[in-house]
C-alpha positions in Angstrom: -73.7 12.7 -1.6 -75.3 10.0 -3.9 -77.5 7.4 -2.2 -77.5 3.9 -3.5 -80.5 1.6 -3.6 -79.0 -0.3 -0.6 -78.9 2.9 1.4 -82.5 3.7 0.6 -83.7 0.1 1.5 -81.7 0.1 4.7 -83.1 3.5 5.7 -86.6 2.4 5.0 -86.2 -0.7 7.1 -84.9 1.4 10.0 -87.8 3.7 9.8 -90.2 0.8 9.7 -88.7 -0.7 12.8 -88.9 2.6 14.6 -85.1 2.8 14.9 -84.4 5.5 12.4 -86.5 8.3 13.9 -85.0 11.7 14.4 -85.4 11.3 18.1 -83.2 8.2 18.3 -80.7 9.4 15.8 -80.1 12.6 17.6 -76.4 13.2 18.5 -75.6 13.0 22.2 -75.5 16.3 24.1 -72.2 17.0 25.9 -71.9 18.2 29.5 -69.3 17.8 32.2 -71.6 15.9 34.6 -74.9 14.1 34.3 -76.9 13.8 37.5 -79.7 11.1 37.6 -82.5 12.2 40.0 -83.7 15.7 41.1 -84.3 15.2 44.8 -82.4 17.1 47.4 -79.2 15.1 46.8 -79.2 15.5 43.0 -80.1 19.2 43.1 -77.6 20.1 45.7 -74.8 18.3 43.8 -75.8 20.2 40.7 -75.7 23.5 42.5 -72.2 22.8 44.0 -70.8 21.8 40.6 -72.4 24.7 38.7 -70.9 27.1 41.3 -67.5 25.7 40.3 -68.1 26.4 36.6 -69.0 22.9 35.4 -71.7 22.2 32.8 -74.3 20.0 34.4 -77.6 18.4 33.5 -80.0 16.9 36.0 -82.2 14.1 34.5 -85.5 13.5 36.4 -87.8 10.8 35.3 -90.9 12.4 36.8 -92.8 15.6 36.0 -91.7 17.4 39.2 -88.5 17.8 41.2 -88.0 17.0 44.9 -88.1 13.2 45.1 -89.5 12.2 48.5 -89.8 15.8 49.6 -93.2 16.6 48.4 -95.9 19.1 49.6 -99.3 17.8 48.7 -100.7 21.0 47.2 -103.3 18.9 45.3 -104.7 17.8 48.7 -103.8 20.4 51.3 -100.8 22.7 51.4 -100.2 21.8 55.0 -99.7 18.1 54.1 -96.1 17.0 53.7 -95.9 13.5 52.1 -92.2 13.2 52.8 -89.7 15.7 54.3 -91.3 18.2 56.8 -89.0 19.2 59.6 -85.9 21.4 59.1 -83.9 20.2 62.1 -82.0 22.7 64.3 -78.7 21.3 63.1 -79.6 21.0 59.4 -76.9 23.5 58.5 -76.8 22.7 54.8 -80.5 22.9 54.4 -80.7 26.2 56.3 -77.9 27.6 54.2 -79.7 26.7 51.0 -82.8 28.4 52.2 -80.9 31.5 53.0 -79.0 31.6 49.7 -82.2 31.0 47.7 -84.3 33.4 49.8 -86.7 30.7 50.9 -88.4 31.6 54.2 -88.2 29.3 57.2 -90.8 29.6 60.0 -90.3 28.6 63.6 -91.4 25.2 64.7 -92.7 22.3 62.7 -95.9 20.3 63.1 -96.0 17.7 65.9 -98.5 15.1 66.7 -101.0 15.3 69.5 -100.3 12.9 72.5 -101.3 9.3 72.0 -103.9 7.0 73.4 -103.9 3.3 72.5 -106.1 0.8 70.8 -105.8 -3.0 71.5 -108.5 -5.5 70.4 -110.6 -2.5 69.3 -110.6 -1.1 72.8 -109.5 2.5 73.4 -107.1 2.9 76.3 -106.3 6.5 77.6 -102.6 7.1 78.2 -103.0 7.4 81.9 -104.4 3.9 82.0 -101.9 2.2 79.8 -99.4 1.0 82.4 -102.1 -0.7 84.5 -104.5 -1.8 81.8 -105.2 -5.6 81.7 -104.9 -5.3 77.9 -101.3 -4.2 78.1 -99.3 -7.2 77.1 -95.9 -5.9 78.0 -93.7 -7.2 80.8 -91.8 -5.6 83.7 -90.5 -2.1 83.1 -91.9 -2.3 79.6 -95.4 -1.9 80.9 -94.8 1.8 81.5 -93.6 2.4 78.0 -96.2 3.5 75.4 -96.3 1.2 72.3 -95.1 3.9 69.9 -92.1 4.6 72.2 -90.8 1.1 72.4 -88.3 1.7 69.5 -86.8 4.6 71.6 -86.7 2.4 74.7 -84.9 -0.5 73.2 -82.9 1.1 70.3 -82.4 4.9 70.7 -81.7 4.8 74.4 -79.3 1.9 74.1 -77.2 2.9 71.1 -73.5 2.0 71.8 -72.3 4.9 69.6 -71.3 8.4 70.8 -69.6 10.1 67.9 -71.6 10.6 64.7 -69.2 8.5 62.7 -68.9 5.6 65.2 -71.3 3.5 63.0 -68.8 3.6 60.2 -65.9 2.3 62.3 -64.8 -1.4 61.9 -65.9 -2.1 65.5 -69.4 -1.3 64.6 -69.7 -4.6 62.7 -70.4 -6.4 66.0 -73.7 -4.5 66.2 -74.6 -5.3 62.6 -77.3 -7.8 63.6 -80.9 -8.2 62.9 -83.4 -6.2 64.8 -84.8 -9.5 66.3 -81.3 -10.4 67.6 -80.8 -6.9 69.0 -84.1 -7.0 70.9 -83.4 -10.4 72.3 -80.0 -9.2 73.5 -81.8 -6.3 75.2 -84.3 -8.6 76.9 -87.4 -7.4 75.0 -90.5 -9.5 75.6 -92.2 -11.3 72.8 -95.1 -8.8 73.1 -92.7 -5.8 72.8 -91.1 -7.5 69.7 -94.5 -7.9 68.1 -95.4 -4.3 68.7 -92.1 -3.0 67.3 -92.6 -5.1 64.3 -95.9 -3.3 63.5 -94.1 0.0 62.8 -91.5 -1.5 60.5 -91.8 -0.5 56.9 -89.9 -3.6 55.8 -91.7 -6.6 57.4 -90.0 -9.0 59.7 -87.6 -8.3 62.6 -85.3 -11.0 61.3 -85.1 -9.2 57.9 -84.0 -5.8 59.0 -80.6 -4.8 60.3 -80.3 -2.5 63.4 -77.2 -0.6 62.2 -79.1 2.2 60.4 -81.4 2.6 63.4 -78.4 3.0 65.7 -76.9 5.6 63.4 -80.1 7.7 63.6 -80.3 7.2 67.3 -76.8 8.7 67.7 -77.8 11.7 65.6 -80.9 12.1 67.6 -79.0 12.0 70.9 -76.8 14.8 69.8 -79.8 16.9 68.7 -81.8 16.3 71.9 -78.8 17.1 74.1 -78.3 20.4 72.3 -81.9 21.4 71.9 -83.9 19.6 74.6 -85.1 22.9 76.1 -85.8 23.8 79.7 -88.6 23.1 82.1 -91.2 24.2 79.6 -90.5 21.0 77.6 -90.8 18.7 80.6 -93.0 15.7 79.7 -92.7 16.1 76.0 -91.3 13.2 73.9 -88.1 13.4 71.8 -90.0 14.0 68.6 -92.0 16.8 70.0 -88.9 18.5 71.6 -87.1 18.2 68.3 -90.0 19.6 66.4 -90.3 22.6 68.6 -86.6 23.4 68.1 -87.0 22.8 64.3 -88.3 25.0 61.5 -90.6 24.5 58.5 -90.4 25.8 55.0 -93.1 28.5 54.7 -95.4 27.4 52.0 -94.2 23.8 52.1 -91.0 21.9 51.7 -91.5 21.8 47.9 -90.9 25.5 47.8 -87.2 24.8 48.7 -86.6 22.1 46.1 -88.5 24.1 43.5 -86.2 27.1 44.3 -83.2 24.9 43.8 -84.4 23.7 40.4 -85.2 27.3 39.4 -81.7 28.4 40.3 -80.4 25.6 37.9 -82.8 26.6 35.1 -82.5 24.6 31.9 -80.0 22.3 33.5 -82.9 20.4 35.1 -84.8 18.2 32.6 -88.0 16.5 33.9 -89.6 13.6 32.1 -86.2 12.2 31.3 -86.1 8.6 32.6 -82.6 7.2 32.4 -82.4 3.6 31.1 -78.7 3.1 30.8 -75.3 4.4 31.9 -72.2 3.4 30.0 -69.0 4.3 31.8 -65.6 4.9 30.2 -62.6 7.0 30.9 -62.8 8.7 27.5 -66.4 9.7 28.2 -69.6 8.3 29.7 -72.9 7.9 27.8 -76.3 8.2 29.6 -79.4 7.1 27.7 -83.0 8.1 28.4 -86.3 6.4 27.5 -87.3 9.4 25.4 -84.3 8.7 23.1 -82.1 11.5 24.3 -78.4 10.7 25.0 -75.9 12.6 27.0 -72.1 12.5 27.0 -70.2 13.4 30.2 -67.0 13.1 32.1 -68.7 11.9 35.2 -72.2 10.7 36.4 -73.9 10.9 39.7 -76.7 8.4 40.6 -79.0 10.3 43.1 -82.0 7.9 43.0 -83.0 5.2 45.5 -81.3 1.9 44.9 -84.8 0.4 44.3 -84.9 2.6 41.1 -81.2 2.4 40.3 -81.3 -1.4 40.0 -83.4 -1.1 36.9 -80.9 1.1 35.1 -78.4 -0.8 33.0 -74.9 0.1 34.2 -71.8 -0.9 32.2 -69.4 -2.1 33.6 -71.7 -3.7 36.1 -71.6 -3.0 39.8 -69.9 -5.8 41.8 -69.1 -6.9 45.3 -70.8 -5.2 48.3 -71.7 -2.3 46.1 -73.6 -4.4 43.6 -75.2 -6.4 46.4 -76.5 -3.2 48.1 -78.0 -1.9 44.9 -79.7 -5.2 44.1 -80.9 -6.1 47.6 -81.3 -3.0 49.7 -84.9 -3.1 51.2 -87.2 -0.1 51.1 -89.9 0.4 53.7 -93.6 0.6 52.8 -95.9 3.2 54.3 -99.5 3.8 53.2 -100.9 7.2 54.2 -104.6 8.1 54.5 -105.2 11.8 55.2 -108.4 12.9 56.9 -109.8 16.3 57.9 -111.3 16.8 61.4 -114.6 18.6 61.3 -114.8 19.1 65.0 -112.5 18.3 68.0 -113.5 14.8 69.0 -110.8 14.7 71.7 -112.7 17.4 73.6 -115.9 15.3 73.5 -114.3 12.2 75.1 -111.3 13.8 77.0 -108.8 11.3 75.6 -105.5 11.9 73.8 -106.3 12.7 70.1 -103.6 10.6 68.4 -103.8 6.8 68.6 -101.4 3.8 68.3 -103.4 0.8 67.1 -103.0 -2.9 66.5 -105.6 -2.5 63.7 -105.0 -1.9 60.0 -103.5 1.6 60.7 -100.7 1.5 63.3 -100.3 5.3 63.8 -103.3 7.5 63.7 -101.7 10.9 64.1 -103.7 14.1 64.9 -101.5 16.8 63.6 -100.7 20.0 65.6 -99.6 22.7 63.1 -96.9 25.2 63.9 -99.7 27.8 64.1 -101.7 25.8 66.6 -104.4 24.5 64.2 -105.6 20.9 64.6 -107.5 20.0 61.4 -105.6 17.0 59.9 -105.1 13.4 60.7 -102.7 11.0 59.0 -103.5 7.3 59.4 -100.4 5.3 58.6 -100.1 1.6 57.8 -96.7 -0.1 57.6 -95.1 -3.2 56.2 -97.4 -6.1 55.2 -100.5 -4.3 56.4 -99.6 -1.3 54.2 -99.5 -3.6 51.1 -103.0 -4.8 51.9 -104.2 -1.2 52.3 -102.4 -0.2 49.0 -104.3 -3.0 47.2 -107.5 -1.0 47.7 -108.7 2.0 45.7 -108.1 5.4 47.2 -111.8 5.7 48.1 -111.7 2.3 49.7 -108.6 3.2 51.7 -110.3 6.3 53.0 -113.5 4.4 53.9 -111.4 1.7 55.7 -109.6 4.4 57.8 -112.8 6.3 58.8 -114.8 3.1 59.5 -112.0 1.8 61.8 -111.5 5.0 63.7 -115.2 5.5 64.2 -115.6 1.9 65.4 -112.8 2.2 68.1 -113.6 5.8 69.0 -117.3 6.7 68.9 -116.5 10.4 69.5 -115.2 10.7 65.9 -118.4 9.5 64.3 -119.5 12.0 61.6 -116.4 14.2 62.3 -113.9 12.9 59.8 -113.7 13.3 56.0 -111.2 12.0 53.5 -108.7 14.4 52.0 -106.6 12.0 50.0 -104.2 9.0 50.1 -100.5 8.4 49.2 -98.1 5.5 49.1 -94.4 5.9 48.2 -94.3 2.2 47.5 -96.8 2.7 44.6 -94.8 5.5 43.1 -92.7 3.8 40.4 -90.1 6.5 40.5 -89.5 6.1 44.3 -90.7 2.6 45.3 -90.6 3.0 49.1 -90.5 5.6 51.8 -87.1 4.8 53.3 -84.2 2.5 53.0 -83.1 -0.2 55.4 -80.0 -2.5 55.8 -80.1 -6.2 55.7 -78.8 -7.9 58.9 -75.0 -8.6 58.8 -74.7 -6.7 55.6 -75.1 -3.1 56.8 -71.4 -2.5 57.8 -70.1 -3.9 54.5 -72.7 -1.9 52.5 -72.1 1.3 54.4 -68.3 1.1 53.8 -68.5 0.2 50.2 -71.7 1.2 48.5 -70.9 4.9 47.9 -67.4 4.4 46.6 -67.0 5.8 43.1 -67.6 3.0 40.5 -65.3 4.0 37.6 -66.8 7.4 36.6 -70.0 6.9 38.5 -70.7 8.5 41.9 -73.5 8.0 44.4 -75.7 10.3 46.3 -79.1 10.2 48.1 -80.4 9.9 51.6 -79.4 6.2 51.7 -75.8 7.4 51.0 -75.6 9.3 54.3 -72.5 9.5 56.5 -73.3 11.6 59.6 -76.8 13.1 59.0 -80.4 12.1 58.8 -83.5 13.1 56.8 -83.2 15.8 54.1 -79.9 17.0 55.6 -78.5 13.5 54.9 -79.6 13.9 51.2 -78.0 17.3 50.9 -74.9 16.1 52.7 -74.5 13.2 50.2 -74.9 15.5 47.2 -72.2 17.7 48.5 -69.9 14.8 49.0 -70.5 13.4 45.5 -69.8 16.9 44.0 -66.5 17.2 45.9 -65.4 13.7 44.7 -66.0 14.9 41.1 -64.2 18.2 41.6 -61.2 16.4 43.0 -61.2 13.8 40.2 -61.4 16.4 37.5 -58.8 18.7 39.1 
């Protein structure tokens, strides 16, 4: 081949502009399916497709796999920043653990019983119902603040079957949480307290439909695994935890095992920037210059991340609306180590619900009985204020506040570390929510295949919750592709 002067000049110009590098000129690599995101959903979809003989690549923007399932080995291996409990009915997760030879242990950590802090005054649980500081009304006064969600939402779900929330009739319940609480007769004080635990701030800005779906799943689990008289007096979360399991060594052991099984099919540090869809073949482009050609694509990342990926043809209708506007909750975590049992010193319940900067101050009971960790959690608008501080300042804020409202803790707490999913640019929030009056439309349309693009992730649930919902969604997306390619 003979190069002309024009060829040489053009090539030099491209190199000078950074467009002619070997990286960007590399030919696209061909696979059957590209999966964007290496959380539980993406990894399970990949395993399902590989088992059927398809060539798959999983592109993960970060340096690790697991998504919001992350064991904080850099802080303490007992700390789960995301997924922690393997529920008794998590059939898919349990099957994965069995097939990958990942050991599950009985029980999962629970939180010590709660006392309550109002106006910087500590109230033992036995005094809550009659305390002059208790602002609740009527029957509410006997309900602990952290249990008001269960009292007004979980216990009043109109759904019985797990898929009732997807039926057309469910749209009548697709209202804001504020409207739902008003219909249930919740006092203004109860509404204020419930608002403090919302990741997405504002009762008027959060739809109740997703909460009702989770309540229906919870009712089924509790009915099947509530236990006998030995569980009398334990709350729903504790009964569920006692019937659950934990991944020995941390939940990340399981997602790491899934990635190991897939081998070179998992590519970390591959941030996807664009997805071009076409019947003759899709092209997926990454920020590092690599390109991939595939018959089908699965988006298994939160919508808060997906909305920054250029998709052609563009998403439209309810599906596009969900991707653009789905709210994600904010939760700022401060982890502390307990140097001695302060609850024995004052005889008051070790965990605390608070109206201060940290709503839930949870003293963790490990599955082996140890009690050495506290997670101080801040939600919504308050969590954004906490996240604006440096890690050391967040730790100091938590310790100072706890020591102020509970003198028995003075000198007995030390900072382990902090975490916020909202500050993670690859996640951008701890959990999804529905907007009021949009949930039914979104749920029915947002996971429909868009040309050659399929959707998975915990937000794309149908019947399940938690990590089981993520695995369920990956299975569904894989089946859609197998049927389409058949």
